[in-house]
C-alpha atoms as an extended CHARMM CRD file, in Angstrom:
* protein
*
       302  EXT
         1         1  MET       CA              0.0000000000        0.0000000000        0.0000000000  PROA      1               0.0000000000
         2         2  ALA       CA              1.4750000000        3.3410000000       -1.0960000000  PROA      2               0.0000000000
         3         3  ASP       CA              2.2770000000        5.8500000000        1.6350000000  PROA      3               0.0000000000
         4         4  LEU       CA              1.2870000000        9.2570000000        0.2380000000  PROA      4               0.0000000000
         5         5  ARG       CA              2.3750000000       11.3430000000        3.2130000000  PROA      5               0.0000000000
         6         6  VAL       CA              4.8110000000       14.1710000000        2.5320000000  PROA      6               0.0000000000
         7         7  ASN       CA              7.3060000000       15.6630000000        4.9800000000  PROA      7               0.0000000000
         8         8  PHE       CA              7.1390000000       19.3600000000        4.1820000000  PROA      8               0.0000000000
         9         9  LEU       CA              9.0690000000       21.9030000000        6.2360000000  PROA      9               0.0000000000
        10        10  GLY       CA              8.8530000000       19.7720000000        9.3570000000  PROA      10              0.0000000000
        11        11  LYS       CA              5.1270000000       19.0830000000        9.0370000000  PROA      11              0.0000000000
        12        12  THR       CA              3.5450000000       15.9080000000        7.7160000000  PROA      12              0.0000000000
        13        13  LEU       CA              1.0840000000       16.5330000000        4.9030000000  PROA      13              0.0000000000
        14        14  ASN       CA             -1.6170000000       13.8870000000        4.5170000000  PROA      14              0.0000000000
        15        15  GLY       CA             -0.8920000000       13.6120000000        0.8000000000  PROA      15              0.0000000000
        16        16  PRO       CA              0.8550000000       15.3450000000       -2.0990000000  PROA      16              0.0000000000
        17        17  VAL       CA             -2.2310000000       17.1300000000       -3.4990000000  PROA      17              0.0000000000
        18        18  ILE       CA             -3.1330000000       20.6300000000       -2.2800000000  PROA      18              0.0000000000
        19        19  GLY       CA             -6.1600000000       22.6960000000       -3.3130000000  PROA      19              0.0000000000
        20        20  ALA       CA             -4.7450000000       25.7800000000       -5.0460000000  PROA      20              0.0000000000
        21        21  SER       CA             -5.4880000000       29.3570000000       -4.0710000000  PROA      21              0.0000000000
        22        22  GLY       CA             -8.4090000000       31.0090000000       -5.8150000000  PROA      22              0.0000000000
        23        23  THR       CA             -9.8930000000       27.7370000000       -7.0470000000  PROA      23              0.0000000000
        24        24  PHE       CA            -10.7950000000       25.9200000000       -3.8480000000  PROA      24              0.0000000000
        25        25  GLY       CA            -12.5000000000       28.6260000000       -1.8030000000  PROA      25              0.0000000000
        26        26  TYR       CA            -11.6030000000       27.9900000000        1.8220000000  PROA      26              0.0000000000
        27        27  GLY       CA            -11.9990000000       24.2390000000        1.4690000000  PROA      27              0.0000000000
        28        28  VAL       CA            -15.3360000000       24.0520000000        3.2550000000  PROA      28              0.0000000000
        29        29  GLU       CA            -17.1140000000       24.6000000000       -0.0730000000  PROA      29              0.0000000000
        30        30  TYR       CA            -15.8180000000       21.1790000000       -1.1770000000  PROA      30              0.0000000000
        31        31  ALA       CA            -16.2060000000       19.3590000000        2.1350000000  PROA      31              0.0000000000
        32        32  ASP       CA            -19.5190000000       17.7090000000        1.2570000000  PROA      32              0.0000000000
        33        33  MET       CA            -18.0630000000       16.3200000000       -2.0000000000  PROA      33              0.0000000000
        34        34  ILE       CA            -14.5990000000       15.0970000000       -0.9730000000  PROA      34              0.0000000000
        35        35  ASP       CA            -12.7070000000       14.0670000000        2.1460000000  PROA      35              0.0000000000
        36        36  CYS       CA            -10.4850000000       17.1150000000        2.6290000000  PROA      36              0.0000000000
        37        37  ALA       CA             -8.5400000000       15.2750000000        5.3250000000  PROA      37              0.0000000000
        38        38  ARG       CA             -6.9520000000       13.1870000000        2.5520000000  PROA      38              0.0000000000
        39        39  LEU       CA             -5.4990000000       16.3010000000        0.9530000000  PROA      39              0.0000000000
        40        40  GLY       CA             -2.0390000000       17.6060000000        1.6560000000  PROA      40              0.0000000000
        41        41  GLY       CA             -3.5850000000       20.9710000000        2.3820000000  PROA      41              0.0000000000
        42        42  VAL       CA             -5.9470000000       23.7200000000        1.3200000000  PROA      42              0.0000000000
        43        43  CYS       CA             -4.6730000000       27.0920000000        0.1590000000  PROA      43              0.0000000000
        44        44  SER       CA             -6.9820000000       29.9930000000        0.9450000000  PROA      44              0.0000000000
        45        45  LYS       CA             -8.3860000000       32.4470000000       -1.5170000000  PROA      45              0.0000000000
        46        46  GLY       CA             -5.7860000000       35.1250000000       -2.1600000000  PROA      46              0.0000000000
        47        47  LEU       CA             -5.8990000000       37.5630000000        0.7650000000  PROA      47              0.0000000000
        48        48  THR       CA             -4.9150000000       41.2060000000        1.0440000000  PROA      48              0.0000000000
        49        49  LEU       CA             -4.5610000000       43.2950000000        4.1870000000  PROA      49              0.0000000000
        50        50  HSD       CA             -7.8150000000       45.0930000000        3.4350000000  PROA      50              0.0000000000
        51        51  GLY       CA            -10.7570000000       43.5390000000        1.6180000000  PROA      51              0.0000000000
        52        52  LYS       CA            -11.1400000000       44.0420000000       -2.1350000000  PROA      52              0.0000000000
        53        53  PRO       CA            -14.2680000000       43.8900000000       -4.3280000000  PROA      53              0.0000000000
        54        54  GLY       CA            -12.3270000000       42.5600000000       -7.3100000000  PROA      54              0.0000000000
        55        55  ASN       CA            -12.4430000000       43.6250000000      -10.9420000000  PROA      55              0.0000000000
        56        56  GLU       CA            -15.5120000000       44.8800000000      -12.7570000000  PROA      56              0.0000000000
        57        57  GLY       CA            -16.6830000000       43.4450000000      -16.0640000000  PROA      57              0.0000000000
        58        58  GLU       CA            -16.0050000000       39.9690000000      -17.4270000000  PROA      58              0.0000000000
        59        59  ARG       CA            -14.0020000000       37.8220000000      -15.0230000000  PROA      59              0.0000000000
        60        60  LEU       CA            -13.8010000000       34.3800000000      -16.6260000000  PROA      60              0.0000000000
        61        61  TRP       CA            -13.2920000000       33.3620000000      -20.2460000000  PROA      61              0.0000000000
        62        62  GLU       CA            -12.8370000000       29.8120000000      -21.4710000000  PROA      62              0.0000000000
        63        63  THR       CA            -10.1850000000       29.0740000000      -24.0590000000  PROA      63              0.0000000000
        64        64  PRO       CA             -9.0660000000       25.7460000000      -25.5790000000  PROA      64              0.0000000000
        65        65  SER       CA             -7.5920000000       23.6460000000      -22.7560000000  PROA      65              0.0000000000
        66        66  GLY       CA             -7.5630000000       26.6450000000      -20.4500000000  PROA      66              0.0000000000
        67        67  LEU       CA             -9.3060000000       29.3960000000      -18.5360000000  PROA      67              0.0000000000
        68        68  ILE       CA             -8.4980000000       33.1030000000      -18.4630000000  PROA      68              0.0000000000
        69        69  ASN       CA             -9.4560000000       34.9150000000      -15.2780000000  PROA      69              0.0000000000
        70        70  SER       CA             -9.5580000000       38.5290000000      -14.1890000000  PROA      70              0.0000000000
        71        71  ILE       CA            -10.9270000000       38.1800000000      -10.6660000000  PROA      71              0.0000000000
        72        72  GLY       CA             -8.8170000000       40.9530000000       -9.1960000000  PROA      72              0.0000000000
        73        73  LEU       CA             -8.0920000000       39.3340000000       -5.8210000000  PROA      73              0.0000000000
        74        74  GLN       CA            -11.6330000000       39.7250000000       -4.5310000000  PROA      74              0.0000000000
        75        75  ASN       CA            -11.3960000000       38.8100000000       -0.8470000000  PROA      75              0.0000000000
        76        76  PRO       CA            -12.6990000000       39.8650000000        2.5980000000  PROA      76              0.0000000000
        77        77  GLY       CA             -9.3100000000       40.9690000000        3.9690000000  PROA      77              0.0000000000
        78        78  VAL       CA             -6.9310000000       39.2920000000        6.4220000000  PROA      78              0.0000000000
        79        79  ARG       CA             -8.7700000000       40.2840000000        9.6110000000  PROA      79              0.0000000000
        80        80  HSD       CA            -12.1110000000       39.0090000000        8.3150000000  PROA      80              0.0000000000
        81        81  PHE       CA            -10.4440000000       35.7730000000        7.2060000000  PROA      81              0.0000000000
        82        82  ILE       CA             -8.9440000000       35.2010000000       10.6500000000  PROA      82              0.0000000000
        83        83  GLU       CA            -12.2490000000       35.7930000000       12.4150000000  PROA      83              0.0000000000
        84        84  ASN       CA            -14.6410000000       34.0950000000        9.9940000000  PROA      84              0.0000000000
        85        85  GLU       CA            -13.1620000000       31.7630000000        7.3560000000  PROA      85              0.0000000000
        86        86  LEU       CA            -10.1680000000       30.3430000000        9.2310000000  PROA      86              0.0000000000
        87        87  PRO       CA            -12.2050000000       28.6410000000       12.0050000000  PROA      87              0.0000000000
        88        88  ASP       CA            -14.0730000000       26.6400000000        9.3620000000  PROA      88              0.0000000000
        89        89  MET       CA            -10.8210000000       25.6930000000        7.6270000000  PROA      89              0.0000000000
        90        90  GLN       CA             -9.5590000000       24.2980000000       10.9280000000  PROA      90              0.0000000000
        91        91  THR       CA            -12.3190000000       21.6550000000       10.8170000000  PROA      91              0.0000000000
        92        92  LEU       CA            -11.0590000000       20.1350000000        7.5500000000  PROA      92              0.0000000000
        93        93  GLY       CA             -8.3210000000       17.9980000000        9.0930000000  PROA      93              0.0000000000
        94        94  THR       CA             -5.6040000000       19.1320000000        6.7040000000  PROA      94              0.0000000000
        95        95  ALA       CA             -2.8320000000       21.7350000000        6.5090000000  PROA      95              0.0000000000
        96        96  ILE       CA             -3.8560000000       25.3570000000        6.0270000000  PROA      96              0.0000000000
        97        97  PHE       CA             -1.9840000000       27.6040000000        3.6060000000  PROA      97              0.0000000000
        98        98  ALA       CA             -2.8690000000       31.3130000000        3.7520000000  PROA      98              0.0000000000
        99        99  ASN       CA             -2.1620000000       32.9600000000        0.4050000000  PROA      99              0.0000000000
       100       100  LEU       CA             -1.1800000000       36.5990000000        0.9550000000  PROA      100             0.0000000000
       101       101  GLY       CA             -0.8250000000       39.3670000000       -1.6190000000  PROA      101             0.0000000000
       102       102  GLY       CA             -0.2100000000       43.0890000000       -1.3380000000  PROA      102             0.0000000000
       103       103  GLY       CA              0.3000000000       46.2820000000       -3.2760000000  PROA      103             0.0000000000
       104       104  CYS       CA              3.2320000000       47.4290000000       -1.1570000000  PROA      104             0.0000000000
       105       105  ILE       CA              5.7280000000       45.7960000000        1.1830000000  PROA      105             0.0000000000
       106       106  GLU       CA              4.1260000000       47.3690000000        4.2430000000  PROA      106             0.0000000000
       107       107  ASP       CA              0.8290000000       45.6160000000        3.4440000000  PROA      107             0.0000000000
       108       108  TYR       CA              2.6400000000       42.2790000000        3.1870000000  PROA      108             0.0000000000
       109       109  GLU       CA              4.3740000000       42.8870000000        6.5100000000  PROA      109             0.0000000000
       110       110  GLU       CA              1.1870000000       43.8180000000        8.3620000000  PROA      110             0.0000000000
       111       111  GLY       CA             -0.7190000000       40.8890000000        6.8550000000  PROA      111             0.0000000000
       112       112  VAL       CA              1.9770000000       38.4980000000        8.0310000000  PROA      112             0.0000000000
       113       113  ARG       CA              1.9850000000       39.9880000000       11.5310000000  PROA      113             0.0000000000
       114       114  LEU       CA             -1.7570000000       39.3210000000       11.7650000000  PROA      114             0.0000000000
       115       115  LEU       CA             -1.3800000000       35.7360000000       10.5260000000  PROA      115             0.0000000000
       116       116  ASN       CA              1.5600000000       34.9300000000       12.8290000000  PROA      116             0.0000000000
       117       117  ASP       CA             -0.6160000000       34.2040000000       15.8580000000  PROA      117             0.0000000000
       118       118  THR       CA             -3.2290000000       32.0810000000       14.0690000000  PROA      118             0.0000000000
       119       119  ALA       CA             -3.7110000000       28.3840000000       13.3240000000  PROA      119             0.0000000000
       120       120  VAL       CA             -2.4080000000       28.8310000000        9.7730000000  PROA      120             0.0000000000
       121       121  ASP       CA              0.3050000000       26.2410000000        9.0420000000  PROA      121             0.0000000000
       122       122  PHE       CA              2.0080000000       28.0100000000        6.1310000000  PROA      122             0.0000000000
       123       123  ILE       CA              1.9760000000       31.4520000000        4.5600000000  PROA      123             0.0000000000
       124       124  GLU       CA              2.1040000000       31.4300000000        0.7670000000  PROA      124             0.0000000000
       125       125  LEU       CA              3.3880000000       34.8130000000       -0.3740000000  PROA      125             0.0000000000
       126       126  ASN       CA              1.9630000000       35.8650000000       -3.7260000000  PROA      126             0.0000000000
       127       127  ILE       CA              4.6030000000       38.0980000000       -5.3110000000  PROA      127             0.0000000000
       128       128  SER       CA              2.7200000000       38.3580000000       -8.6070000000  PROA      128             0.0000000000
       129       129  CYS       CA              0.9180000000       41.3980000000       -7.1700000000  PROA      129             0.0000000000
       130       130  PRO       CA              1.6760000000       44.8020000000       -8.7590000000  PROA      130             0.0000000000
       131       131  ASN       CA              3.9640000000       47.0720000000       -6.7410000000  PROA      131             0.0000000000
       132       132  VAL       CA              1.7540000000       50.1580000000       -6.6110000000  PROA      132             0.0000000000
       133       133  LYS       CA              4.6270000000       52.3470000000       -5.4070000000  PROA      133             0.0000000000
       134       134  HSD       CA              6.7710000000       51.5400000000       -8.4480000000  PROA      134             0.0000000000
       135       135  GLY       CA              4.5240000000       51.8180000000      -11.4680000000  PROA      135             0.0000000000
       136       136  GLY       CA              2.5730000000       48.5970000000      -11.0210000000  PROA      136             0.0000000000
       137       137  ILE       CA              5.3710000000       46.2000000000      -12.0130000000  PROA      137             0.0000000000
       138       138  ALA       CA              4.8740000000       42.9380000000      -10.1350000000  PROA      138             0.0000000000
       139       139  TYR       CA              7.3670000000       42.0630000000       -7.4000000000  PROA      139             0.0000000000
       140       140  GLY       CA              7.7100000000       38.6840000000       -9.0710000000  PROA      140             0.0000000000
       141       141  VAL       CA              9.1540000000       39.9560000000      -12.3660000000  PROA      141             0.0000000000
       142       142  LYS       CA             12.6160000000       41.1340000000      -11.2850000000  PROA      142             0.0000000000
       143       143  ALA       CA             14.7430000000       39.0700000000       -8.9100000000  PROA      143             0.0000000000
       144       144  GLU       CA             15.9280000000       42.0750000000       -6.9050000000  PROA      144             0.0000000000
       145       145  SER       CA             12.3610000000       43.2650000000       -6.2450000000  PROA      145             0.0000000000
       146       146  ALA       CA             11.4450000000       39.7760000000       -5.0620000000  PROA      146             0.0000000000
       147       147  ARG       CA             14.5300000000       39.6180000000       -2.8750000000  PROA      147             0.0000000000
       148       148  GLU       CA             13.4950000000       42.8600000000       -1.1500000000  PROA      148             0.0000000000
       149       149  VAL       CA              9.8990000000       41.8900000000       -0.4060000000  PROA      149             0.0000000000
       150       150  VAL       CA             10.7870000000       38.3370000000        0.7020000000  PROA      150             0.0000000000
       151       151  GLY       CA             13.5670000000       39.6300000000        2.9420000000  PROA      151             0.0000000000
       152       152  ARG       CA             11.2940000000       42.1880000000        4.5780000000  PROA      152             0.0000000000
       153       153  VAL       CA              8.5360000000       39.6290000000        5.1150000000  PROA      153             0.0000000000
       154       154  ARG       CA             10.9750000000       37.0180000000        6.4340000000  PROA      154             0.0000000000
       155       155  ALA       CA             12.0630000000       39.4680000000        9.1370000000  PROA      155             0.0000000000
       156       156  VAL       CA              8.5460000000       39.5500000000       10.6240000000  PROA      156             0.0000000000
       157       157  CYS       CA              7.2150000000       36.1040000000        9.6380000000  PROA      157             0.0000000000
       158       158  ARG       CA              7.0900000000       33.3830000000       12.2970000000  PROA      158             0.0000000000
       159       159  LYS       CA              5.3680000000       30.8330000000       10.0670000000  PROA      159             0.0000000000
       160       160  PRO       CA              6.9740000000       28.6410000000        7.3970000000  PROA      160             0.0000000000
       161       161  LEU       CA              7.1400000000       30.9160000000        4.3500000000  PROA      161             0.0000000000
       162       162  VAL       CA              6.3050000000       29.6190000000        0.8720000000  PROA      162             0.0000000000
       163       163  VAL       CA              6.8670000000       32.1190000000       -1.9460000000  PROA      163             0.0000000000
       164       164  LYS       CA              4.6370000000       31.7290000000       -5.0130000000  PROA      164             0.0000000000
       165       165  LEU       CA              6.4680000000       32.6170000000       -8.2220000000  PROA      165             0.0000000000
       166       166  SER       CA              5.0920000000       34.2330000000      -11.3470000000  PROA      166             0.0000000000
       167       167  PRO       CA              5.8600000000       32.6280000000      -14.7320000000  PROA      167             0.0000000000
       168       168  ASN       CA              6.3420000000       36.1820000000      -16.0090000000  PROA      168             0.0000000000
       169       169  ALA       CA              9.6460000000       36.4500000000      -14.1220000000  PROA      169             0.0000000000
       170       170  GLU       CA             12.6340000000       37.5030000000      -16.1980000000  PROA      170             0.0000000000
       171       171  SER       CA             14.4470000000       34.3240000000      -15.1260000000  PROA      171             0.0000000000
       172       172  ILE       CA             12.9070000000       31.5270000000      -13.0710000000  PROA      172             0.0000000000
       173       173  PRO       CA             16.2760000000       30.1830000000      -11.8290000000  PROA      173             0.0000000000
       174       174  ASP       CA             17.4160000000       33.6730000000      -10.7730000000  PROA      174             0.0000000000
       175       175  MET       CA             14.0360000000       34.4150000000       -9.1640000000  PROA      175             0.0000000000
       176       176  ALA       CA             14.0200000000       31.1190000000       -7.2760000000  PROA      176             0.0000000000
       177       177  ALA       CA             17.5690000000       31.6530000000       -6.0250000000  PROA      177             0.0000000000
       178       178  ALA       CA             16.8420000000       35.2380000000       -4.9590000000  PROA      178             0.0000000000
       179       179  CYS       CA             13.8000000000       34.1840000000       -2.9290000000  PROA      179             0.0000000000
       180       180  ALA       CA             15.6900000000       31.3360000000       -1.2710000000  PROA      180             0.0000000000
       181       181  GLU       CA             18.5990000000       33.6150000000       -0.3890000000  PROA      181             0.0000000000
       182       182  ALA       CA             16.1800000000       36.1760000000        1.0640000000  PROA      182             0.0000000000
       183       183  GLY       CA             14.7090000000       33.6060000000        3.4480000000  PROA      183             0.0000000000
       184       184  ALA       CA             11.9460000000       31.6830000000        1.6920000000  PROA      184             0.0000000000
       185       185  ASP       CA             11.4710000000       28.2440000000        3.2570000000  PROA      185             0.0000000000
       186       186  ALA       CA              9.8680000000       26.8450000000        0.0920000000  PROA      186             0.0000000000
       187       187  LEU       CA              8.6100000000       27.9110000000       -3.3270000000  PROA      187             0.0000000000
       188       188  SER       CA              5.4090000000       27.2790000000       -5.2540000000  PROA      188             0.0000000000
       189       189  LEU       CA              5.0440000000       27.8070000000       -8.9920000000  PROA      189             0.0000000000
       190       190  VAL       CA              3.6090000000       28.7230000000      -11.3580000000  PROA      190             0.0000000000
       191       191  ASN       CA              0.9930000000       31.4020000000      -11.0610000000  PROA      191             0.0000000000
       192       192  THR       CA             -1.0610000000       32.2630000000      -14.1580000000  PROA      192             0.0000000000
       193       193  PHE       CA              0.4420000000       33.3570000000      -17.4660000000  PROA      193             0.0000000000
       194       194  GLN       CA             -0.4340000000       36.7970000000      -18.8080000000  PROA      194             0.0000000000
       195       195  ALA       CA             -2.9670000000       36.4480000000      -21.5980000000  PROA      195             0.0000000000
       196       196  MET       CA             -5.9120000000       38.1630000000      -23.2810000000  PROA      196             0.0000000000
       197       197  ALA       CA             -9.0120000000       37.5340000000      -25.3620000000  PROA      197             0.0000000000
       198       198  ILE       CA            -11.0330000000       39.6510000000      -27.8080000000  PROA      198             0.0000000000
       199       199  ASP       CA            -14.8330000000       39.6220000000      -28.0760000000  PROA      199             0.0000000000
       200       200  LEU       CA            -15.5450000000       39.5890000000      -31.8080000000  PROA      200             0.0000000000
       201       201  GLU       CA            -19.1170000000       40.8480000000      -31.4610000000  PROA      201             0.0000000000
       202       202  LYS       CA            -18.1700000000       43.7550000000      -29.2070000000  PROA      202             0.0000000000
       203       203  ARG       CA            -14.9300000000       44.2490000000      -31.1440000000  PROA      203             0.0000000000
       204       204  ARG       CA            -12.8880000000       44.9510000000      -28.0580000000  PROA      204             0.0000000000
       205       205  PRO       CA            -10.8770000000       43.0770000000      -25.4080000000  PROA      205             0.0000000000
       206       206  VAL       CA            -12.9620000000       40.8060000000      -23.1970000000  PROA      206             0.0000000000
       207       207  PHE       CA            -11.4660000000       42.0840000000      -19.9460000000  PROA      207             0.0000000000
       208       208  ASN       CA            -11.6260000000       45.6480000000      -18.6540000000  PROA      208             0.0000000000
       209       209  ASN       CA             -7.9480000000       45.4050000000      -17.7380000000  PROA      209             0.0000000000
       210       210  VAL       CA             -7.1930000000       43.9660000000      -21.2150000000  PROA      210             0.0000000000
       211       211  PHE       CA             -4.7130000000       41.3940000000      -19.8840000000  PROA      211             0.0000000000
       212       212  ALA       CA             -5.6390000000       38.5860000000      -17.4960000000  PROA      212             0.0000000000
       213       213  GLY       CA             -4.3060000000       35.2490000000      -16.2030000000  PROA      213             0.0000000000
       214       214  LEU       CA             -4.2840000000       31.9810000000      -18.1700000000  PROA      214             0.0000000000
       215       215  SER       CA             -4.4280000000       28.6620000000      -16.3070000000  PROA      215             0.0000000000
       216       216  GLY       CA             -5.4390000000       25.0900000000      -17.1130000000  PROA      216             0.0000000000
       217       217  PRO       CA             -3.9470000000       22.1680000000      -19.0740000000  PROA      217             0.0000000000
       218       218  ALA       CA             -2.6550000000       24.4650000000      -21.8270000000  PROA      218             0.0000000000
       219       219  ILE       CA              0.0840000000       25.7920000000      -19.5360000000  PROA      219             0.0000000000
       220       220  ARG       CA              1.1510000000       22.4780000000      -17.9810000000  PROA      220             0.0000000000
       221       221  PRO       CA              4.2130000000       21.6600000000      -20.1310000000  PROA      221             0.0000000000
       222       222  ILE       CA              5.5850000000       25.1810000000      -19.6240000000  PROA      222             0.0000000000
       223       223  ALA       CA              4.8540000000       25.0780000000      -15.9000000000  PROA      223             0.0000000000
       224       224  LEU       CA              6.6200000000       21.7240000000      -15.6760000000  PROA      224             0.0000000000
       225       225  ARG       CA              9.6870000000       23.2130000000      -17.3510000000  PROA      225             0.0000000000
       226       226  MET       CA              9.7200000000       26.0910000000      -14.8790000000  PROA      226             0.0000000000
       227       227  VAL       CA              9.3200000000       23.7890000000      -11.8740000000  PROA      227             0.0000000000
       228       228  TRP       CA             12.2420000000       21.7300000000      -13.2170000000  PROA      228             0.0000000000
       229       229  GLN       CA             14.3180000000       24.9270000000      -13.4360000000  PROA      229             0.0000000000
       230       230  ALA       CA             13.3710000000       26.0430000000       -9.9280000000  PROA      230             0.0000000000
       231       231  CYS       CA             14.1850000000       22.6370000000       -8.4290000000  PROA      231             0.0000000000
       232       232  GLY       CA             17.5950000000       22.8180000000      -10.0700000000  PROA      232             0.0000000000
       233       233  ALA       CA             18.2810000000       26.3160000000       -8.7500000000  PROA      233             0.0000000000
       234       234  VAL       CA             17.4750000000       25.8540000000       -5.0470000000  PROA      234             0.0000000000
       235       235  LYS       CA             17.7660000000       23.2990000000       -2.2680000000  PROA      235             0.0000000000
       236       236  ILE       CA             14.5060000000       24.2870000000       -0.5410000000  PROA      236             0.0000000000
       237       237  PRO       CA             11.2640000000       22.3700000000       -1.2580000000  PROA      237             0.0000000000
       238       238  VAL       CA              9.1760000000       23.2670000000       -4.2950000000  PROA      238             0.0000000000
       239       239  ILE       CA              5.4290000000       22.8660000000       -4.8160000000  PROA      239             0.0000000000
       240       240  GLY       CA              4.5000000000       22.4490000000       -8.4890000000  PROA      240             0.0000000000
       241       241  LEU       CA              1.3180000000       23.6920000000      -10.0900000000  PROA      241             0.0000000000
       242       242  GLY       CA             -0.0060000000       24.6360000000      -13.4730000000  PROA      242             0.0000000000
       243       243  GLY       CA             -2.5880000000       22.6530000000      -15.4360000000  PROA      243             0.0000000000
       244       244  ILE       CA             -2.4780000000       19.4820000000      -13.3380000000  PROA      244             0.0000000000
       245       245  ALA       CA             -5.6240000000       17.4200000000      -13.9590000000  PROA      245             0.0000000000
       246       246  THR       CA             -4.5990000000       13.7600000000      -13.5370000000  PROA      246             0.0000000000
       247       247  GLY       CA             -2.4110000000       11.6090000000      -11.3590000000  PROA      247             0.0000000000
       248       248  ARG       CA              0.0700000000       11.2110000000      -14.1960000000  PROA      248             0.0000000000
       249       249  ASP       CA              0.3060000000       15.0090000000      -14.5010000000  PROA      249             0.0000000000
       250       250  ALA       CA              1.0850000000       15.2540000000      -10.7900000000  PROA      250             0.0000000000
       251       251  LEU       CA              3.6920000000       12.4950000000      -10.9600000000  PROA      251             0.0000000000
       252       252  GLU       CA              5.5400000000       14.3600000000      -13.7190000000  PROA      252             0.0000000000
       253       253  PHE       CA              5.9820000000       17.3450000000      -11.3980000000  PROA      253             0.0000000000
       254       254  ILE       CA              7.1380000000       15.1040000000       -8.5510000000  PROA      254             0.0000000000
       255       255  MET       CA              9.6330000000       13.3300000000      -10.8140000000  PROA      255             0.0000000000
       256       256  ALA       CA             10.8820000000       16.7800000000      -11.8470000000  PROA      256             0.0000000000
       257       257  GLY       CA             11.6540000000       17.4170000000       -8.1660000000  PROA      257             0.0000000000
       258       258  ALA       CA              8.4930000000       18.8540000000       -6.6140000000  PROA      258             0.0000000000
       259       259  HSD       CA              7.6580000000       17.8600000000       -3.0430000000  PROA      259             0.0000000000
       260       260  ALA       CA              3.9290000000       18.3290000000       -3.5980000000  PROA      260             0.0000000000
       261       261  VAL       CA              1.5040000000       19.7450000000       -6.1590000000  PROA      261             0.0000000000
       262       262  GLN       CA             -1.3930000000       22.1490000000       -6.1760000000  PROA      262             0.0000000000
       263       263  VAL       CA             -4.4970000000       21.6050000000       -8.2890000000  PROA      263             0.0000000000
       264       264  GLY       CA             -6.4630000000       24.6340000000       -9.4380000000  PROA      264             0.0000000000
       265       265  THR       CA             -8.5170000000       25.0600000000      -12.6110000000  PROA      265             0.0000000000
       266       266  ALA       CA             -9.3790000000       21.3560000000      -12.8360000000  PROA      266             0.0000000000
       267       267  ASN       CA            -11.5350000000       21.7810000000       -9.7000000000  PROA      267             0.0000000000
       268       268  PHE       CA            -13.9930000000       23.8680000000      -11.7210000000  PROA      268             0.0000000000
       269       269  SER       CA            -14.7140000000       21.1070000000      -14.2350000000  PROA      269             0.0000000000
       270       270  ASP       CA            -14.6920000000       18.3270000000      -11.6180000000  PROA      270             0.0000000000
       271       271  PRO       CA            -15.0300000000       19.2480000000       -7.9180000000  PROA      271             0.0000000000
       272       272  THR       CA            -13.8110000000       15.7650000000       -6.9480000000  PROA      272             0.0000000000
       273       273  VAL       CA            -10.6490000000       15.9000000000       -9.0690000000  PROA      273             0.0000000000
       274       274  CYS       CA             -8.2540000000       16.2740000000       -6.1100000000  PROA      274             0.0000000000
       275       275  MET       CA             -9.4390000000       12.9210000000       -4.7670000000  PROA      275             0.0000000000
       276       276  LYS       CA             -9.1760000000       11.3060000000       -8.2010000000  PROA      276             0.0000000000
       277       277  ILE       CA             -5.6220000000       12.5880000000       -8.6410000000  PROA      277             0.0000000000
       278       278  THR       CA             -4.6910000000       11.3010000000       -5.1780000000  PROA      278             0.0000000000
       279       279  ASP       CA             -6.1360000000        7.8610000000       -5.9700000000  PROA      279             0.0000000000
       280       280  GLU       CA             -4.4200000000        7.7660000000       -9.3790000000  PROA      280             0.0000000000
       281       281  ILE       CA             -1.0510000000        8.5500000000       -7.7830000000  PROA      281             0.0000000000
       282       282  ALA       CA             -1.5620000000        5.7500000000       -5.2430000000  PROA      282             0.0000000000
       283       283  ALA       CA             -2.6270000000        3.2840000000       -7.9510000000  PROA      283             0.0000000000
       284       284  TRP       CA              0.4430000000        4.0790000000      -10.0770000000  PROA      284             0.0000000000
       285       285  MET       CA              2.7190000000        3.6580000000       -7.0600000000  PROA      285             0.0000000000
       286       286  ASP       CA              1.1580000000        0.3050000000       -6.1370000000  PROA      286             0.0000000000
       287       287  LYS       CA              1.4070000000       -0.9190000000       -9.7270000000  PROA      287             0.0000000000
       288       288  ASN       CA              5.0700000000        0.0720000000       -9.9570000000  PROA      288             0.0000000000
       289       289  GLY       CA              6.1700000000       -1.0940000000       -6.5070000000  PROA      289             0.0000000000
       290       290  VAL       CA              6.8070000000        2.4190000000       -5.1900000000  PROA      290             0.0000000000
       291       291  LYS       CA              6.1270000000        2.6800000000       -1.4600000000  PROA      291             0.0000000000
       292       292  THR       CA              6.8110000000        6.3900000000       -0.8220000000  PROA      292             0.0000000000
       293       293  LEU       CA              7.0850000000        9.4950000000       -2.9830000000  PROA      293             0.0000000000
       294       294  ASP       CA             10.6460000000       10.0010000000       -1.7400000000  PROA      294             0.0000000000
       295       295  GLU       CA             11.6480000000        7.0590000000       -3.9640000000  PROA      295             0.0000000000
       296       296  ILE       CA             10.6790000000        8.8980000000       -7.1690000000  PROA      296             0.0000000000
       297       297  ARG       CA             10.9910000000       12.5840000000       -6.2570000000  PROA      297             0.0000000000
       298       298  GLY       CA             13.4050000000       14.1350000000       -8.7300000000  PROA      298             0.0000000000
       299       299  CYS       CA             14.1220000000       10.7490000000      -10.3690000000  PROA      299             0.0000000000
       300       300  ALA       CA             13.7940000000       12.2540000000      -13.8640000000  PROA      300             0.0000000000
       301       301  ARG       CA             16.6190000000       14.6930000000      -13.2050000000  PROA      301             0.0000000000
       302       302  PRO       CA             20.1250000000       13.8710000000      -14.4500000000  PROA      302             0.0000000000
């Protein structure tokens, strides 16, 4: 019988599959359809220090093998999350990842201070957010900007810190190394790819902000390449995500070096997909005589 448990930053995850931020609510929305306690964890909706209403206009647009979203980090804010959503997440029986974004470093720092004294197991720092003090360029594009925000957050963070990388970074290996050097305990990647769509009838871009984020199976081979690069650039654990929809998809990321995976867009087409992926991983391991994921993690690397 395959043992799917994962040792991640000193904590034992129940399995290698984690519900990704922005696609899994706060976990409780799925609790009557799947056994969340079999998951490695649940990552909260992306949080900001103060609540945000999100973007106006079209927010979701399907594309072949993918989904483009322009949600705009709609969320109730960190304080509301701590008081209202977090207690329900604690009933799920799995690890809790709090995904935190911000428009300036001070917002990141204050959000982390609030989360420090909670039951959250890990903080996942979303550095794909635009730096509003420097022209809106995301912290996750240039390695030096990422180094600054991660270093500042590390100085106040008392939780294990996972930094979520943008695929729009100038160099994934340089970005990964900069975050690790600045104090990240682990990395997760990738976030969505910048994309757009045009409405032929309206003869204009679909989204008010013109550009939005592409996710889903279409990005998986590129995400896998970037996870491979990140695993080769750092010694800290890496969580892989990007278009994972089957157990075989997940195993590719693990063989590339990932400790665990997150599943996002696939949850929208099949709310039970995290359980199916978990079962498919276990079945492959049993068939191939693999007892633990440690035996195959990074096995595809030279």
